[in-house]
C-alpha positions as CSV (number, residue, x, y, z in Angstrom):
1,M,0.1,-0.1,0.0
2,I,1.5,3.7,-1.2
3,V,0.2,6.7,-0.1
4,M,1.2,10.1,-0.8
5,S,1.1,13.3,1.0
6,I,1.6,16.9,-1.0
7,A,2.1,19.5,1.3
8,G,4.6,21.9,3.0
9,V,8.0,21.2,4.7
10,D,8.6,21.6,8.6
11,P,12.0,21.9,9.0
12,S,11.7,21.1,12.7
13,G,9.7,17.6,11.9
14,G,6.2,18.1,13.7
15,A,4.1,19.6,10.8
16,G,3.8,18.8,7.1
17,V,5.5,16.2,4.9
18,L,7.5,15.2,7.0
19,T,5.1,14.0,10.4
20,D,2.8,12.5,7.1
21,I,5.5,10.2,5.8
22,K,6.0,9.3,9.9
23,T,2.6,8.9,10.9
24,F,2.3,6.7,7.0
25,Q,5.0,4.5,8.4
26,A,3.5,4.1,12.4
27,I,0.5,2.8,10.4
28,G,2.0,0.3,8.4
29,V,1.6,2.1,4.7
30,Y,4.5,3.3,2.3
31,G,4.5,6.9,2.2
32,T,6.0,9.6,-0.7
33,G,6.2,13.1,-0.3
34,V,5.6,15.9,-2.7
35,V,6.6,19.4,-1.2
36,T,4.9,22.5,-2.3
37,A,6.7,25.2,0.3
38,L,9.5,25.3,2.3
39,T,8.9,26.8,5.9
40,A,11.0,28.4,8.3
41,Q,9.3,27.4,11.5
42,N,9.1,25.4,14.7
43,P,6.5,24.3,17.2
44,Y,6.7,27.7,19.0
45,K,7.4,30.3,16.3
46,F,6.9,30.9,12.4
47,F,9.6,32.9,10.5
48,S,8.5,32.7,6.9
49,T,6.9,30.4,3.9
50,L,9.2,30.0,0.2
51,P,6.8,28.5,-2.2
52,I,7.5,25.7,-4.2
53,D,7.2,26.6,-8.1
54,E,3.8,25.0,-9.5
55,N,5.9,23.3,-12.6
56,Y,7.9,21.5,-10.1
57,I,5.0,20.7,-8.1
58,C,4.1,18.5,-11.1
59,E,7.3,17.3,-12.0
60,Q,7.4,16.0,-8.5
61,I,4.0,14.2,-9.0
62,D,4.7,13.0,-12.4
63,S,7.6,11.2,-11.1
64,V,6.1,9.4,-8.6
65,F,3.4,8.1,-10.4
66,D,5.7,7.1,-12.9
67,S,6.8,4.2,-10.4
68,Y,3.9,3.9,-8.4
69,E,0.2,3.4,-8.4
70,I,-1.5,5.2,-5.6
71,E,-5.0,5.4,-4.8
72,F,-5.5,7.7,-1.9
73,I,-3.3,10.6,-0.9
74,K,-3.3,13.8,1.9
75,T,-3.0,17.5,1.4
76,G,-2.0,19.9,3.8
77,M,-0.1,23.4,3.2
78,L,-1.1,24.0,-0.9
79,Y,-0.2,27.9,-0.5
80,S,-1.9,29.3,-4.1
81,P,-4.7,29.2,-5.9
82,E,-2.4,28.0,-8.6
83,I,-1.2,25.0,-6.7
84,I,-4.5,23.9,-5.3
85,K,-6.1,23.9,-9.3
86,L,-2.8,22.2,-10.1
87,V,-3.6,19.1,-7.1
88,A,-7.2,19.4,-8.6
89,K,-6.1,18.6,-12.0
90,K,-3.9,15.8,-10.8
91,I,-6.8,13.7,-8.7
92,D,-8.9,13.9,-12.2
93,E,-5.4,12.8,-13.9
94,Y,-4.9,10.2,-11.8
95,N,-8.2,9.3,-10.4
96,L,-7.3,9.6,-7.0
97,K,-9.3,9.8,-3.6
98,A,-8.2,12.8,-1.4
99,V,-8.5,13.7,1.9
100,V,-8.0,17.4,2.4
101,D,-6.3,19.0,5.7
102,P,-7.5,22.9,4.8
103,V,-4.3,24.2,6.4
104,M,-4.2,27.7,6.6
105,V,-2.3,29.0,9.5
106,A,0.4,27.4,11.2
107,T,-0.1,26.2,15.1
108,S,3.0,28.1,15.9
109,G,1.6,31.2,14.2
110,G,1.9,32.7,10.8
111,D,-0.3,32.4,7.7
112,L,1.0,29.5,5.8
113,T,-1.4,30.4,2.3
114,K,-2.3,33.6,0.3
115,K,-5.7,34.9,1.1
116,D,-9.1,33.8,-0.3
117,I,-8.0,30.3,-0.1
118,A,-10.8,29.0,1.4
119,R,-12.8,30.4,-1.8
120,V,-10.5,28.1,-3.9
121,L,-10.5,25.1,-1.9
122,N,-14.2,25.4,-2.2
123,K,-14.5,25.7,-5.9
124,Y,-11.6,23.7,-7.3
125,L,-10.5,20.9,-4.5
126,L,-13.1,19.6,-2.1
127,P,-15.9,18.9,-4.5
128,K,-13.5,15.9,-6.1
129,S,-12.3,15.1,-2.5
130,I,-13.4,12.4,-0.1
131,L,-13.2,14.2,3.1
132,T,-11.8,17.3,4.4
133,T,-10.5,17.4,7.6
134,P,-10.7,21.5,9.4
135,N,-10.3,22.5,13.0
136,I,-12.6,24.9,14.1
137,S,-11.3,28.1,12.6
138,E,-10.9,26.7,9.5
139,A,-14.2,25.3,9.0
140,E,-15.6,29.0,9.8
141,K,-13.9,30.0,6.6
142,L,-14.9,27.2,4.9
143,A,-18.3,27.9,5.6
144,N,-19.0,31.0,6.5
145,M,-19.6,31.4,9.6
146,P,-19.2,31.4,13.1
147,I,-18.5,28.4,14.9
148,N,-19.5,28.6,19.1
149,T,-21.3,25.7,19.8
150,K,-21.8,22.4,19.0
151,E,-24.8,23.3,17.4
152,D,-22.8,25.9,15.0
153,A,-20.5,23.2,14.4
154,I,-23.2,21.1,12.8
155,K,-24.8,23.8,10.6
156,A,-21.3,24.1,9.4
157,S,-20.5,20.7,8.6
158,E,-23.7,20.7,6.8
159,K,-22.3,23.4,4.6
160,I,-19.2,22.2,4.1
161,V,-19.0,20.9,0.1
162,C,-17.6,17.3,0.8
163,N,-17.4,14.8,3.5
164,N,-16.0,16.4,6.8
165,I,-14.7,16.2,10.2
166,I,-14.6,19.4,12.0
167,T,-12.0,18.6,15.0
168,G,-13.5,19.9,18.2
169,G,-9.8,20.6,20.5
170,H,-11.3,24.2,20.4
171,L,-14.8,23.0,21.2
172,D,-14.6,20.7,24.3
173,G,-13.4,17.8,22.8
174,I,-16.3,17.5,20.0
175,N,-15.5,16.1,16.9
176,T,-18.0,16.5,13.9
177,I,-18.7,14.3,11.2
178,Y,-20.6,14.5,8.3
179,I,-20.5,11.5,5.7
180,N,-22.8,11.5,2.7
181,G,-25.4,13.4,4.6
182,E,-25.3,11.9,7.9
183,I,-24.5,13.8,11.0
184,S,-22.1,12.1,14.0
185,T,-20.4,13.3,16.6
186,I,-17.5,12.0,19.0
187,K,-16.3,13.4,21.8
188,Q,-12.6,12.7,23.1
189,E,-10.8,13.9,26.6
190,L,-8.8,16.9,26.1
191,I,-5.3,16.1,27.5
192,E,-3.7,19.2,29.0
193,T,-0.2,19.9,27.2
194,D,1.8,22.3,25.0
195,N,2.3,19.2,22.9
196,L,0.4,19.7,19.9
197,H,2.1,20.9,17.0
198,G,1.2,19.3,13.7
199,T,-2.1,17.6,15.1
200,G,-4.0,18.2,12.1
201,C,-1.4,16.9,9.6
202,N,-0.8,13.7,11.7
203,L,-5.1,13.4,12.1
204,S,-5.1,13.4,8.4
205,A,-2.4,11.5,7.6
206,A,-4.2,8.7,9.6
207,I,-7.2,8.5,7.7
208,T,-5.4,8.5,4.5
209,A,-3.3,5.5,6.1
210,Y,-6.1,3.7,7.6
211,L,-8.7,4.5,4.4
212,A,-5.8,2.7,2.0
213,K,-5.8,-0.2,4.2
214,N,-9.4,-0.7,3.2
215,N,-11.5,0.9,6.1
216,D,-14.3,2.5,5.8
217,L,-15.0,6.5,6.1
218,H,-16.2,6.2,9.4
219,T,-13.7,3.4,10.8
220,A,-10.5,5.0,9.9
221,I,-12.0,8.2,11.0
222,S,-12.5,6.9,14.4
223,K,-9.2,4.7,14.4
224,S,-7.2,7.9,13.6
225,L,-8.6,9.9,16.4
226,D,-8.0,6.9,18.8
227,Y,-4.1,7.0,17.1
228,I,-4.1,11.5,17.5
229,Y,-5.1,11.0,21.5
230,E,-2.3,8.4,22.1
231,S,0.0,10.7,19.9
232,I,-0.7,13.9,22.1
233,K,-0.9,11.7,25.2
234,N,2.6,10.6,24.2
235,G,4.2,13.7,23.1
236,N,7.0,15.9,23.2
237,Y,9.5,18.4,22.1
238,G,6.6,20.7,21.3
239,T,4.3,17.9,19.0
240,L,2.8,14.9,18.5
241,I,4.6,11.6,18.8
242,Q,3.9,8.6,15.9
243,Q,2.4,5.2,18.3
244,N,3.4,2.2,16.2
245,V,-0.1,1.0,15.2
246,K,-0.2,-3.1,15.6
247,E,-3.1,-5.0,13.7
């Protein structure tokens, strides 16, 4: 089983392609990675972003598919409308199933994308995706509404243009899941810790890996939430520590 991450690079290893590959390996799938941008950051501070040219991103993707058959991909930091449109085109070209982490702002602070990304995601990428995994602030942008309560999260999830899980780290641990028109929630204990950098990256990568291992969406999400809980519980260095999965 081979999967792909299309995302930015966090040199501290806590987020982006580097942590996606760690998560893929921990769950037992082979991970490939396409870099959309370089960042200078660590779990506590964001410095700057250097985007990769779209043509070179395209060449990276095509070079991997020249050798490997891949069904499932995940996306993270896509930075610009042009990169989003390119990834949407590649989803069609290679008939891919995409899990979209709609990364907009780094946990350590700092804008990771150009403005108007939510509109472009809604128009070009999310309609072609099997799932998106926004946190509360990202879901507010995608649904164009404030989220302060569980009821708000349910309304927002119904407005987002594809299946989604709105993560509950900032909503009393209540994760709101919308799959094929049906709403469900999973409440998790919130762990008091500073080791949270890259949580969204790890969740979307875990879901992608579990889907590649022939789990349905509900099961992949449930297993991934358990995986993230254990990874946060065992976190260190300001970020999560991946937990090898025994199945």
